[in-house]
N, C-alpha and C positions, 0 to 999 in steps of 0.2 A: 496698567496703561499701556495704551498700543504704541506700538513703534513702528514707523513703516519706514523702509531701506530702498536705495537705488545707487545707481552709478550711471556714469557716462559710458559712449557707445565703447570705448577703450579700456574702462574701469579703473583709468587714473584718479577720477574722481567719484569718490564713494561718500554717497549720504545715510544719514540717519535720522529720523523727525519723531519727534514725544509728541504723544498727544494727537486729540480731534484738531483739523485746522480750525480758524477762526472764522473761514470764509472760502469757497470753491467757485470759479467762475470758467468763461469763458468769453475772451474780446475777439472782436472780429476788426479792429482800427487797422490802419493801413501797415503803423509798426509791427504789432504784433504777425499781421499776416507777413511781412516782410523778412521777421525777425526768424518766424517758425519755417519759414518756406511752404506754407500750408494757406489753408482758407481762415485758419484760425488758431486761438492760443490757448488752451487747457491748464487752467495752472489754482494753486492750493497758498492760503498764506497762513503763515504761521508765525507766531512771535519768535524774534531772532534767537532766542534762548531757550529755544524748543529743537534747532537745529544743529547738529553735529556735521561739519561739512569737512571731509579732509583730501586735502590735494591743490595743489597751485592752479587758478585761475586767471583767465586774462579777462579784463572787461571793458564792455565799448556801450558807451550811454547809459550806464547802470544796469546793462545785461552780463552778467558771467558765464563763461564758457570755457570749454576743456580747450588750450591751447595744443593741445596732440589730433584728437578727433574732430573738433571744433562744433560738438554736441552746446546747444545751448542749454541751460541747466536753470539760473534762477538771478533774483534779483536779491539785495539785501542792504534797507538805509537803516541798520543799528537796533530799528525796533521790529520792525516784518522783516519775513522773509517770505518771496513768493516764490514758489517749486514750479517748474515745470512740470506738471503730472504723469507724462509719459516715460521720464526716466525712471520711476517708482517700480519695483517689483515685488510680488507677479501680478501680471496682466491679467483681467482687470484689475482697478485698484479700488473699486465699491464707491468710490469719490463723485458722488451727484453733484454738477453745475446748481446753484441756486440763482445763478442770474447771469443773463448775457450782456455783454457791451458793445456799444459801435453797432447795432443790429441794421442799421441803415445801410452798413456795407457789407452784410449777410450774404451771402450766396443766393441766388433766388430758389435752387434746387436744395438748400438744406432747411429742414423743419426747426421750428423752436425748439428747446429741450423743455417737456412737459413740465408745467410745475415752477419754472424759473420766469426770476423777473426780468422783465424786457425793456432795454432802454437804448434811446438810438443812439446817443454817445456814453458820457461816463455815467458812475452813477452818482449821486448829487454827496459833495464834498468828499469824491473818491479822486486818487491818485492817478496819473497817468498808468495806462495797464494794468490796472484792475485795482 
């Protein structure tokens, strides 16, 4: 079984994720842009019981981050954990987005991910952020 690991910028929060993600996506919505400080968020979703996260995080509107370095890390509703894939090591992760959300807010200079489903807003029956 595949195990992926990662940590925040300062190393206070560490991750071990077992198995393959249920889904991998990119979101261009306003919240994801502001939360990431970038043009989009790149994330993977696993069952919560597949993630071993150590260290103390702080939460804001469902998003958990490191109180020391401020790195945005994950959200966890107890069923699914959504991991920001940029924190995994080594890069590149090899995880390819299967869909893009909120493409109506994608920067015009960004090309769609080849083969990924494109949604103007959320996926049908999707939760906010992916």
